[in-house]
C-alpha positions as CSV (number, residue, x, y, z in Angstrom):
1,M,19.4,56.2,0.5
2,N,17.1,54.7,2.9
3,T,16.6,51.2,3.9
4,T,13.6,50.4,1.7
5,H,15.3,51.6,-1.3
6,T,18.4,49.5,-0.7
7,A,16.3,46.4,-0.1
8,A,14.5,46.9,-3.3
9,L,17.9,47.3,-5.3
10,H,19.0,43.7,-3.8
11,S,15.7,41.9,-4.0
12,P,14.5,40.4,-7.2
13,A,11.6,42.1,-9.1
14,A,8.2,40.8,-8.9
15,G,8.2,39.3,-12.5
16,E,11.8,38.2,-12.3
17,R,12.2,34.3,-12.5
18,R,14.1,32.2,-10.1
19,P,17.5,30.8,-11.6
20,L,17.3,27.6,-13.5
21,W,19.7,26.0,-11.2
22,S,17.7,26.5,-8.1
23,L,14.6,25.0,-9.7
24,G,16.6,22.2,-11.2
25,S,18.0,21.3,-7.8
26,E,14.5,21.5,-6.4
27,K,13.0,19.2,-8.8
28,L,16.1,16.7,-8.2
29,I,15.6,16.7,-4.4
30,E,11.8,16.0,-5.1
31,A,12.5,13.3,-7.4
32,L,14.9,11.7,-5.1
33,I,12.4,11.8,-2.2
34,H,9.8,10.3,-4.3
35,V,12.2,7.4,-5.7
36,S,13.2,6.6,-1.9
37,G,9.7,6.4,-0.6
38,V,8.5,4.2,-3.8
39,S,11.7,2.1,-3.5
40,A,11.0,1.3,0.2
41,I,7.6,0.0,-0.7
42,I,9.1,-1.9,-3.6
43,F,11.8,-3.5,-1.5
44,V,9.2,-4.7,1.2
45,I,6.9,-6.2,-1.5
46,A,9.9,-7.9,-3.0
47,I,10.9,-9.4,0.2
48,F,7.2,-10.7,0.7
49,F,7.3,-12.2,-2.9
50,F,10.7,-14.0,-2.2
51,V,9.6,-15.7,1.1
52,F,6.2,-16.5,-0.2
53,R,7.6,-17.9,-3.4
54,E,9.9,-20.1,-1.4
55,A,7.3,-21.3,0.9
56,I,4.2,-21.9,-1.2
57,P,5.2,-25.1,-3.1
58,V,5.5,-27.0,0.1
59,L,1.8,-26.9,0.7
60,Y,1.0,-28.3,-2.6
61,S,3.6,-31.3,-2.3
62,G,0.8,-33.6,-1.1
63,K,2.8,-34.9,1.9
64,F,2.5,-31.7,3.9
65,D,-0.2,-31.3,6.8
66,F,-0.8,-27.7,7.7
67,L,-2.6,-28.4,11.0
68,Q,0.1,-30.5,12.0
69,F,2.4,-27.8,11.2
70,L,0.4,-25.1,13.3
71,F,-0.6,-27.4,16.2
72,S,2.0,-30.1,16.5
73,T,4.8,-30.1,19.1
74,K,6.8,-32.6,17.0
75,W,9.8,-31.1,15.3
76,Y,11.8,-33.6,13.4
77,P,12.7,-32.3,10.0
78,T,15.6,-34.7,9.3
79,S,13.9,-37.9,10.5
80,A,14.8,-40.8,8.1
81,V,11.7,-42.7,9.1
82,N,8.8,-40.1,10.0
83,V,9.6,-36.5,9.1
84,R,7.3,-33.9,11.1
85,Y,7.1,-30.3,11.0
86,G,5.2,-29.2,14.2
87,T,5.8,-25.5,15.2
88,F,3.5,-25.2,18.1
89,A,6.3,-25.5,20.7
90,L,8.1,-23.1,18.9
91,T,5.2,-20.6,18.7
92,V,4.7,-21.2,22.6
93,G,8.4,-20.7,23.2
94,S,8.4,-17.1,21.2
95,F,5.4,-16.1,23.0
96,A,6.8,-17.0,26.7
97,V,10.1,-15.3,26.0
98,T,8.6,-12.3,24.8
99,A,5.8,-12.1,27.5
100,V,8.4,-12.6,30.4
101,A,10.8,-10.2,28.9
102,M,7.9,-7.4,28.5
103,L,7.2,-8.2,32.2
104,I,10.6,-7.2,33.1
105,A,11.1,-4.5,30.5
106,V,7.8,-2.4,30.6
107,P,8.0,-1.3,34.2
108,F,11.8,-0.6,34.1
109,G,11.5,1.2,30.7
110,L,8.5,3.4,31.6
111,G,9.9,4.1,35.0
112,A,13.1,5.2,33.4
113,A,11.4,7.4,31.0
114,V,9.5,9.1,33.8
115,F,12.6,9.6,35.8
116,I,14.7,11.2,32.9
117,S,11.6,13.2,31.8
118,E,10.6,14.6,35.1
119,F,13.2,14.1,37.9
120,C,16.6,14.5,36.2
121,S,18.7,17.6,36.1
122,P,19.7,18.6,32.7
123,K,23.2,17.4,33.1
124,L,22.1,13.8,34.6
125,R,19.5,13.6,31.6
126,E,22.1,14.1,28.8
127,T,24.3,11.6,30.6
128,L,21.7,9.0,31.0
129,K,20.5,9.4,27.3
130,I,24.1,8.6,26.1
131,V,24.2,5.4,28.4
132,I,20.9,4.4,26.9
133,E,22.0,5.0,23.3
134,L,25.2,3.0,24.2
135,L,23.1,0.2,25.3
136,A,21.0,0.2,22.2
137,A,24.2,0.1,20.1
138,I,25.3,-3.2,21.7
139,P,24.9,-5.9,18.9
140,S,22.6,-9.0,19.7
141,V,25.6,-11.4,19.4
142,V,27.2,-9.7,22.3
143,W,24.1,-9.8,24.2
144,G,23.8,-13.5,23.5
145,F,27.4,-14.0,24.6
146,I,26.7,-12.4,28.0
147,G,23.5,-14.5,28.6
148,L,25.6,-17.7,27.7
149,T,28.5,-17.0,29.8
150,V,27.6,-14.6,32.5
151,L,24.0,-14.8,33.2
152,S,23.8,-18.5,32.7
153,R,26.1,-18.9,35.6
154,L,24.3,-16.6,37.8
155,L,21.3,-18.6,37.2
156,T,22.6,-21.9,37.9
157,T,24.3,-20.6,41.1
158,V,21.5,-18.4,42.4
159,A,18.2,-19.9,41.0
160,G,19.6,-23.3,41.1
161,A,18.8,-24.0,37.5
162,Q,20.1,-27.2,36.1
163,V,20.7,-25.6,32.7
164,G,21.8,-21.7,32.8
165,V,20.5,-21.2,29.3
166,N,16.8,-21.3,29.6
167,L,13.5,-19.1,29.3
168,L,14.3,-16.9,32.0
169,N,18.0,-16.1,30.6
170,G,16.5,-15.4,27.3
171,S,13.7,-13.2,28.7
172,I,16.1,-11.2,30.9
173,I,18.5,-10.7,27.6
174,L,15.4,-9.6,25.6
175,A,14.3,-7.1,28.4
176,L,17.8,-5.8,28.3
177,M,17.5,-5.2,24.7
178,S,14.0,-3.8,24.8
179,V,14.6,-1.3,27.6
180,P,16.6,1.4,25.6
181,I,13.8,1.6,22.8
182,I,11.1,1.9,25.4
183,V,12.8,4.5,27.5
184,S,13.7,6.7,24.3
185,I,10.2,6.5,22.9
186,G,8.6,6.7,26.2
187,E,10.7,10.0,27.3
188,D,9.9,11.5,24.0
189,A,6.2,10.8,24.5
190,L,6.3,12.5,28.0
191,K,8.2,15.4,26.7
192,A,5.7,15.9,24.1
193,V,2.9,16.7,26.7
194,P,2.4,20.4,26.8
195,D,3.8,22.4,29.6
196,S,0.5,23.9,30.2
197,F,-0.7,20.6,31.6
198,R,2.1,20.7,34.0
199,E,1.6,24.3,35.1
200,G,-2.2,23.7,35.5
201,A,-1.6,20.7,37.7
202,T,0.7,22.4,39.8
203,A,-1.5,25.4,40.3
204,L,-4.5,23.2,41.4
205,G,-2.1,21.9,44.1
206,A,-1.2,18.4,42.5
207,T,2.0,16.8,44.2
208,R,4.7,15.6,41.7
209,W,3.3,11.8,41.9
210,Q,-0.1,13.1,41.2
211,L,1.0,15.0,38.3
212,I,2.6,12.0,36.7
213,W,0.0,9.6,37.6
214,R,-3.2,11.7,36.9
215,V,-1.9,14.0,34.2
216,L,1.2,12.9,32.2
217,L,0.6,9.2,32.0
218,P,-2.8,9.6,30.6
219,A,-1.9,12.4,28.3
220,A,0.9,10.5,26.9
221,K,-0.7,6.9,26.7
222,N,-0.6,6.7,23.0
223,G,3.1,7.4,22.8
224,L,3.8,5.2,25.8
225,L,1.9,2.4,24.3
226,A,3.8,2.8,20.9
227,A,7.0,2.5,22.8
228,V,5.9,-0.9,24.5
229,L,4.7,-1.9,21.1
230,L,8.3,-1.2,19.7
231,G,9.9,-3.2,22.6
232,V,7.5,-6.2,21.9
233,G,8.6,-6.0,18.3
234,R,12.2,-5.9,19.2
235,A,11.7,-8.9,21.5
236,V,9.5,-11.0,18.8
237,G,12.0,-10.4,16.1
238,E,15.4,-10.9,18.0
239,T,17.4,-14.0,16.8
240,M,20.8,-14.4,17.7
241,A,20.5,-13.6,21.5
242,V,17.6,-15.9,22.0
243,L,19.2,-18.5,20.0
244,M,22.4,-18.5,22.3
245,A,20.6,-17.7,25.8
246,T,17.5,-20.1,25.4
247,G,19.0,-23.6,25.3
248,H,17.3,-24.2,21.9
249,A,15.2,-27.3,23.1
250,V,11.9,-27.8,21.2
251,H,9.3,-28.2,24.0
252,I,6.6,-26.5,25.8
253,P,8.1,-24.9,28.9
254,D,6.8,-25.9,32.3
255,G,8.8,-23.0,34.0
256,L,11.0,-20.1,33.9
257,L,13.9,-22.4,34.2
258,D,13.2,-24.8,31.3
259,S,14.9,-24.4,28.0
260,V,13.0,-23.3,24.8
261,R,13.4,-22.6,21.2
262,T,11.8,-19.8,19.3
263,L,10.6,-19.4,15.8
264,T,13.4,-16.9,14.8
265,A,16.0,-19.0,16.4
266,N,14.9,-22.1,14.7
267,I,15.0,-20.5,11.3
268,A,18.5,-19.3,12.1
269,A,20.0,-22.4,13.3
270,E,18.5,-24.7,10.6
271,L,18.3,-22.7,7.3
272,G,22.0,-23.0,6.6
273,E,22.0,-26.7,6.8
274,A,18.6,-27.3,4.8
275,P,19.2,-28.4,1.1
276,A,17.7,-25.7,-1.1
277,G,14.6,-26.7,-2.6
278,S,13.8,-29.3,0.1
279,D,10.6,-29.7,1.9
280,H,12.8,-28.6,5.2
281,Y,14.1,-25.5,3.4
282,R,10.6,-24.4,2.4
283,V,9.0,-25.2,5.8
284,L,11.4,-22.8,7.2
285,F,10.2,-20.1,5.0
286,L,6.7,-21.0,5.8
287,T,7.7,-20.5,9.4
288,G,8.9,-16.9,8.4
289,I,5.5,-16.4,7.1
290,L,3.9,-17.6,10.5
291,L,6.0,-15.3,12.4
292,F,5.0,-12.4,10.0
293,A,1.4,-13.2,10.5
294,I,2.0,-13.2,14.3
295,T,3.6,-9.8,14.2
296,F,0.8,-8.4,11.8
297,A,-1.9,-9.6,14.3
298,V,-0.1,-7.9,17.1
299,N,0.3,-4.6,15.2
300,I,-3.4,-4.8,14.3
301,T,-4.4,-5.3,17.8
302,A,-2.5,-2.7,18.9
303,D,-3.8,-0.3,16.3
304,F,-7.4,-1.2,17.4
305,V,-6.4,-0.4,21.1
306,I,-5.0,2.8,20.4
307,R,-8.1,4.0,18.1
308,G,-10.2,2.9,21.0
309,I,-8.1,4.9,23.5
310,K,-8.3,7.7,21.2
311,R,-12.0,7.6,21.2
312,K,-12.2,7.7,24.9
């Protein structure tokens, strides 16, 4: 009996139907995937609905000034005489901490991604990847505790800061938290560049640094930009670490050693103490909408930048 005849005996006939259990399992898996995708959208919409439902009534209370909310630096939500809800200092604090953190994290993160992708031996690469994953797994409260107890003492001793919990402290902690994300995504983007690019540049006599600067970085620019944006998102949305490491003072900082308060830290610190349904309670939810608007603007801007890069 030849091989063709044997395969014909074991293979289903052309008109034979597949088993019902196989078709049923496929349909079940397809249904689960469909439900998972739809449920994710529903959950996001439900979150937005809940936040807007809690925040919108304060806009129609008759005693809330929206311009003061956006541009005033006075945040006195529990004042018995003159209640003021100004978030401008909180917004500036959020931008300042994020900007300084990215100035630290982006060079280190992209540099580490290039080193892991192009210079490491396979064994060292796997070791560094494990270390980076462990850094990403450290909880936010642990980073905040490090900033509160270790880094604050270093800043008061080395930098001469009067208060160890300040803008620089929070920025360093956020940078350390953002670096693992930037390294992981950046290394994947560099590895996604076809090997033909490397081989062609090497054949033309390019050095290792010329290969990286003139070939790999331009080819992987979209992925590297995505890595940076994910790091920015990690820094903007962080709560517990900046709550513990920045000093929690409501004012516009004059330098790196001044204490600040961010939008996220303000929500976390005061939401538990605000009476449910009060103006203070609803303004905190409105602050969450402001934070969402800022994040949305950053994402839209990044999308336009990426599209512009692709056109070039």
